[in-house]
C-alpha positions as CSV (number, residue, x, y, z in Angstrom):
1,M,156.7,106.3,71.6
2,A,157.0,103.6,69.1
3,Q,154.4,100.8,69.0
4,H,155.7,97.6,67.6
5,R,152.2,96.2,66.8
6,E,150.9,94.5,63.8
7,A,148.4,96.5,61.5
8,P,144.9,96.0,63.2
9,A,143.1,96.0,59.9
10,F,143.4,95.6,56.2
11,Q,141.6,97.8,53.6
12,D,139.1,96.2,51.5
13,Y,137.2,97.8,48.7
14,A,133.8,96.2,48.3
15,A,133.4,97.4,44.9
16,S,136.7,95.9,43.7
17,L,135.9,92.5,45.4
18,M,132.3,92.3,44.1
19,A,133.5,93.2,40.5
20,R,135.6,90.1,40.3
21,T,133.9,87.2,38.4
22,D,135.5,84.6,40.8
23,Y,133.8,86.3,43.6
24,R,130.4,86.7,42.2
25,V,130.0,83.1,41.1
26,L,130.9,82.0,44.7
27,S,128.0,80.3,46.6
28,M,126.9,81.8,49.9
29,E,128.9,79.1,51.7
30,G,132.0,80.0,49.5
31,R,131.6,83.7,50.3
32,G,131.4,82.9,54.0
33,L,134.5,80.7,53.9
34,L,136.5,83.2,51.8
35,M,135.8,86.2,54.2
36,T,136.5,83.9,57.2
37,M,139.8,82.6,55.7
38,R,140.9,86.1,54.8
39,L,140.4,87.4,58.3
40,E,142.2,84.3,59.8
41,C,145.1,85.0,57.2
42,W,145.2,88.5,58.3
43,V,145.5,87.6,62.0
44,N,147.5,84.6,61.7
45,G,149.4,84.9,58.4
46,E,148.3,81.3,57.3
47,L,145.9,78.6,57.6
48,P,146.3,74.8,57.7
49,S,145.3,73.4,54.3
50,A,143.7,70.2,55.7
51,S,140.0,70.3,55.7
52,P,139.3,69.0,59.2
53,L,141.6,71.7,60.6
54,L,139.8,74.4,58.4
55,A,136.5,73.1,59.8
56,R,137.5,74.2,63.2
57,L,137.2,77.8,62.1
58,G,133.5,77.3,62.6
59,F,132.1,75.6,59.6
60,P,130.9,72.0,59.3
61,I,133.5,69.9,57.5
62,E,131.2,69.1,54.6
63,Q,130.7,72.9,53.9
64,V,134.4,73.5,54.0
65,E,135.1,70.6,51.6
66,R,132.5,72.0,49.3
67,A,133.4,75.5,49.3
68,L,137.3,75.1,49.5
69,A,137.5,74.5,45.7
70,E,135.4,77.7,45.1
71,V,137.6,80.0,47.2
72,R,140.9,78.4,45.9
73,P,141.7,81.2,43.3
74,F,142.0,83.7,46.3
75,F,144.6,81.8,48.1
76,S,147.9,80.1,47.5
77,I,148.6,76.6,49.1
78,D,152.2,75.7,49.8
79,S,153.8,73.3,52.1
80,G,150.6,72.5,53.8
81,A,149.7,76.1,54.6
82,I,147.2,78.3,52.9
83,R,148.1,82.1,52.4
84,C,146.4,85.0,51.0
85,P,148.8,86.6,48.5
86,E,146.7,89.8,48.3
87,L,146.9,90.4,52.0
88,D,150.6,89.3,52.2
89,D,151.3,92.1,49.6
90,Y,149.2,94.6,51.5
91,R,151.1,93.8,54.8
92,A,154.4,94.1,53.0
93,H,153.3,97.6,51.7
94,L,152.2,98.7,55.2
95,D,155.6,97.5,56.6
96,E,157.5,99.3,53.9
97,R,155.5,102.5,54.4
98,H,156.2,102.3,58.2
99,Q,159.9,101.8,57.5
100,R,160.0,104.8,55.3
101,Q,158.2,107.0,57.8
102,S,160.5,105.8,60.5
103,E,163.6,106.6,58.5
104,G,162.2,110.0,57.7
105,G,161.3,110.7,61.3
106,R,164.9,109.8,62.3
107,A,166.4,112.1,59.6
108,G,164.2,115.0,60.5
109,A,165.1,114.7,64.2
110,A,168.8,114.6,63.4
111,K,168.4,117.7,61.2
112,T,166.3,119.5,64.0
113,N,168.8,118.5,66.6
114,K,171.8,119.6,64.6
115,V,170.4,123.0,64.0
116,H,169.3,123.5,67.6
117,N,172.6,122.2,69.1
118,S,174.8,124.1,66.7
119,P,177.2,126.9,68.0
120,A,175.3,129.4,65.8
121,T,172.4,129.3,68.3
122,G,174.7,130.6,71.1
123,R,173.4,128.0,73.5
124,P,175.0,125.0,74.9
125,P,173.6,121.6,73.7
126,G,170.4,120.6,75.6
127,S,169.6,124.1,76.9
128,P,166.1,125.4,76.2
129,R,165.4,127.4,73.2
130,L,163.1,129.9,75.1
131,P,164.2,131.8,78.3
132,R,162.4,130.8,81.5
133,G,159.7,133.0,82.9
134,S,156.8,134.8,81.3
135,L,156.8,135.6,77.6
136,V,154.1,138.1,78.0
137,K,155.2,141.7,77.9
138,Q,153.4,144.6,79.5
139,S,152.0,146.9,76.8
140,P,153.1,150.6,77.2
141,V,149.6,151.7,76.0
142,Q,147.0,152.1,78.6
143,S,144.0,149.7,78.0
144,N,140.5,151.0,77.5
145,S,139.2,149.4,80.6
146,D,141.6,151.5,82.7
147,K,140.7,154.8,80.8
148,S,137.0,154.2,81.3
149,H,137.3,154.4,85.0
150,Q,139.1,157.7,85.0
151,G,136.9,160.8,85.7
152,K,133.9,158.8,86.9
153,P,132.1,159.4,90.1
154,S,133.2,157.0,92.9
155,G,131.0,155.0,95.1
156,D,127.3,155.3,94.7
157,D,127.4,158.8,93.0
158,W,126.9,157.1,89.7
159,V,123.6,155.6,90.8
160,S,122.2,159.0,91.6
161,D,123.6,160.3,88.2
162,Y,121.9,157.5,86.3
163,E,118.6,158.0,88.0
164,R,118.7,161.8,87.5
165,Q,119.3,161.1,83.6
166,S,116.7,158.5,83.3
167,N,114.1,160.6,85.1
168,G,114.9,163.5,82.7
169,R,116.3,165.9,85.3
């Protein structure tokens, strides 16, 4: 069953982000705004570039205006929208991989169906590969449990034999 949903998450390597000088020089406000904006860009694709609208993300407008210049290197602003090129590229990579997997699955299914529905199988198309009924065959060899009961005393005779043996008689 195909699921036509957006990817729920993006992969982020802390060491890669923390190694970037433009991240390390951010203030705490800048780091908080950066992460919030990246999450918003992942979910919504873009953000409004106007500070009052960005402030609605949960930060006071003064903090947004101070930190926006700091986080600018991580984003692109075009036509009044802020986008994160890194996340856009990652989303495109996931979409391309999904497309290749889907095409591979269709090609594999076509190959499998061609082999199973070919006249060489001796079955009409759509018939089951295995015959109906049990696939378990009875063994011609008698099992050990069947052999172990042969020649043994029946009923309670074994109890008296056991007691006789254990008492040394």
